C-alpha positions in Angstrom: 0.0 0.2 -0.1 1.6 3.6 -0.9 1.9 5.9 2.0 -1.0 7.6 3.5 -2.0 11.1 2.2 -1.4 12.4 5.9 0.7 14.4 7.9 1.1 12.5 11.6 1.6 15.9 14.4 3.2 13.8 17.3 4.1 16.7 20.1 7.0 16.0 22.3 9.1 16.8 25.8 11.5 14.5 26.6 10.0 11.7 24.6 13.3 9.7 23.0 12.4 6.7 24.8 9.3 6.4 23.3 9.4 8.0 20.3 11.4 6.0 18.1 8.8 2.6 18.3 6.0 5.6 16.9 8.2 6.7 14.1 8.7 3.0 13.4 4.8 2.4 13.1 4.4 5.7 11.0 7.3 5.1 8.7 6.7 4.7 4.9 2.9 4.3 5.9 1.9 8.1 5.5 3.3 10.8 3.8 4.9 13.1 6.5 5.6 13.2 9.8 6.2 16.4 12.0 7.6 16.3 15.8 6.4 19.3 17.5 9.1 19.6 20.2 8.6 21.3 23.6 12.2 21.9 24.7 13.1 18.0 25.5 16.5 18.1 27.1 17.3 14.3 26.2 17.7 14.1 22.6 14.1 13.9 21.0 14.7 16.2 18.2 17.7 13.7 17.1 15.8 10.5 17.6 13.0 12.6 15.5 15.1 13.3 12.9 16.8 9.7 12.8 13.5 8.1 12.6 12.7 10.5 9.4 10.6 13.2 11.0 10.6 16.7 9.9 11.4 18.3 13.5 10.0 22.1 14.5 9.9 24.2 17.7 6.8 24.8 19.4 5.8 26.6 23.0 5.6 23.8 25.3 2.1 21.9 25.7 0.5 20.0 23.8 -2.3 22.4 22.6 0.3 24.6 21.2 2.5 22.3 19.9 -0.2 20.3 18.1 -1.3 23.4 16.3 1.9 24.3 15.3 2.6 21.0 13.5 -0.8 21.0 12.0 -0.1 24.9 10.7 3.0 23.0 8.8 1.6 20.2 7.4 1.3 19.6 3.8 -1.1 16.7 3.2 -4.8 16.9 3.0 -5.5 14.7 6.1 -4.0 14.7 9.5 -3.0 12.1 11.8 -2.6 13.3 15.9 -0.9 10.7 17.7 1.4 10.9 21.0 4.8 10.0 21.2 4.2 6.8 23.3 1.6 5.4 21.4 1.9 3.1 18.4 -0.9 2.3 15.5 -2.1 -1.4 15.7 -2.5 -4.2 13.1 -4.9 -3.1 9.9 -4.7 0.8 11.3 -3.3 1.8 7.8 -6.2 0.2 5.9 -9.0 1.4 8.2 -7.8 5.0 7.4 -7.6 4.2 3.7 -11.2 3.4 3.8 -12.2 5.9 6.0 -10.6 8.8 3.6 -12.1 7.7 0.5 -15.6 8.6 1.6 -16.1 11.8 0.6 -18.5 12.4 3.3 -15.6 11.9 5.8 -14.0 15.1 5.2 -16.3 16.6 7.5 -16.1 13.8 10.0 -13.3 12.6 12.1 -12.1 9.1 12.6 -10.5 7.3 16.0 -9.0 4.5 17.4 -9.6 1.7 20.0 -7.9 2.5 23.0 -5.1 0.0 24.4 -2.5 -0.7 26.5 0.9 -2.6 26.3 0.4 -4.0 29.5 -0.9 -7.8 30.4 -2.5 -6.2 33.9 -6.2 -6.7 35.1 -6.1 -3.2 35.5 -5.2 -2.3 31.8 -8.2 -4.2 30.5 -10.5 -2.7 33.2 -9.0 1.1 32.1 -9.8 -0.2 28.1 -13.2 -1.2 28.7 -14.1 2.0 30.3 -12.3 4.1 28.0 -14.6 2.4 25.4 -17.4 3.2 27.3 -16.8 6.6 27.7 -16.6 6.5 23.8 -19.4 5.2 23.2 -22.0 6.6 25.2 -20.2 9.9 26.0 -18.7 10.4 22.4 -15.7 11.8 24.2 -12.0 9.8 22.8 -9.1 11.4 24.2 -5.6 12.1 22.2 -3.9 8.7 23.0 -6.6 7.4 20.6 -5.3 9.2 17.5 -7.3 11.6 15.8 -8.2 10.9 11.9 -9.6 14.0 10.6 -9.2 16.3 7.1 -6.8 19.6 7.0 -9.5 21.9 5.5 -12.3 20.5 8.3 -9.6 21.0 10.9 -9.0 24.5 10.1 -13.0 25.2 9.6 -13.0 24.0 13.4 -10.5 26.4 14.4 -7.8 23.6 15.0 -6.1 22.9 18.3 -6.7 25.7 20.8 -3.3 26.7 22.1 -3.8 25.5 26.0 -1.6 23.7 28.2 -4.1 20.8 28.9 -7.5 19.5 27.4 -6.7 20.2 23.6 -7.9 17.1 22.8 -11.5 17.5 24.5 -11.9 20.8 23.3 -11.4 20.0 19.7 -13.8 16.4 20.2 -16.5 18.7 21.5 -16.6 21.1 18.0 -16.2 18.0 16.4 -19.6 16.4 18.2 -20.4 13.0 18.5 -22.5 12.9 15.0 -19.0 13.6 13.4 -16.8 11.4 15.1 -16.4 7.8 13.8 -14.9 4.7 15.4 -12.1 2.7 13.5 -12.1 -0.6 14.8 -8.0 -1.1 15.0 -6.2 -0.2 18.3 -3.8 2.6 18.8 -1.6 1.1 21.6 -0.3 3.4 24.6 2.6 2.8 27.2 1.2 2.0 30.1 4.3 3.6 32.2 2.4 6.4 33.5 0.0 4.2 35.0 2.5 1.6 36.7 4.8 4.8 37.9 1.8 7.1 39.5 -0.9 3.9 40.2 -3.8 2.6 38.2 -6.4 3.9 40.3 -4.6 7.4 41.3 -4.1 8.4 37.4 -7.2 7.4 36.5 -8.7 9.4 39.1 -7.1 12.7 38.6 -7.8 12.2 35.2 -11.5 12.4 35.6 -10.9 14.6 38.6 -9.4 17.0 35.7 -12.1 16.5 32.9 -14.7 17.7 35.8 -12.7 21.0 36.1 -13.1 21.4 32.6 -16.4 21.0 32.1 -16.9 23.0 34.9 -15.4 25.8 33.2 -12.0 25.8 35.1 -9.2 27.8 32.8 -7.4 24.8 31.4 -4.1 26.9 32.9 -5.8 26.3 36.5 -6.1 22.6 35.6 -2.8 22.2 34.3 -1.1 23.5 37.3 -3.5 20.8 39.7 -2.6 18.3 37.1 1.2 18.8 37.7 0.8 19.3 41.5 -0.9 15.8 41.5 1.7 14.0 39.4 
């Protein structure tokens, strides 16, 4: 299969350990990879260049970094993906089918959440995310997002906010314009293992509740950082 007409957008911050696996999974599958780095100190930029990505600098924060990467993209479709997430088997075929349908130029696709850990806690978390997506229409950034560049721009793109940039964009897309793609996007479980399965999940839910309550993202980011 030819590379997809996608620009992969990857925000990074000291991601030299996880980024090579993500780039290896994308290389040759998409037409362009842009890594937007927020000031890494561990050689992330060198890893990105060695992995075939174009590297740009951006203000720290996933929102500003993803926005900068999208503005630099040359392809008609965008794929937002985290540096510790790898596309699973069948993802390229699923995306090819999605972008081939004209009606999907005003929709966005996301993937099934999966973790690279055999623990029962991982399976429970995956089930909870599946429930959240099915009933609340709220996939997160670690599930990837495929969206046409024109539709992305019409929506105003990622907001330059330090946290909840994925939720903000998903809410503007709307449930009726979201398409669940069957393949998994596999994310590292290292953060859950380090911080505790229940503690990290509870913190994420708490921050989401604050966002829906109208608390400014900068305040939520400070709370998020304190609880790590």
